[in-house]
N, C-alpha and C positions, 0 to 999 in steps of 0.2 A: 504494500500500500504506500502510496506517495504521501509524505507528511503534509504537504500543502493541500492535497486533496482532502485529507482528514480535517484539517483546520477549517477549510472553506465549508465543508458539510456541517461541521460542528457549529460554526458561526451562523449558518442558515437555520439550523434547529434552534439555536439560542434566540435568534431574531423572531422566529415563529412563536416562541413561548414567553419571551421576556421583553420588557420595555427598556431595560438599562443598556449600558454600553459594554460590549464584550471585553474591551481592554480594562475596564474598571472592576470586573468581576474577580472574586478570589480564584486562585489557581485550582482549588478543589472543585469549584463550580465549572470552570472551563474544562477540566479533565473529565468530569461526568458527561459533558456534551461530546467530548472527543471519543469517549468510550461508545456512546450511542452512534456516532458517526462511523467508527470502525466496524461496528456490528452491521449497520445499514449497508456499508460498502461491501463487506464480505458477503452478506446475504444476496445483494444484487449481482455480485460476481458469480456466485454459485448458480443463481437462477439463469444468468446469461449463458453459462457453460452448459447447463442442462438443455437450454433451447438449441444451442449449436449441435449438441449430440443427438437430438431427436427426442421423441416422447419416451417416457420411462415405461418399462414393462409392468403390466398389472397382473 
């Protein structure tokens, strides 16, 4: 995962939920949003990989 990618997604999640300024938030708060961003990016990557390989066997 690209660090800047995580940071941008984290900031977007933050902006959707909070009215403050990202750079003024405590590091613990920013890290919580980064964790959510990493999870979202990893999930999207897995879903995209599944789409490229075709439908799953049932």
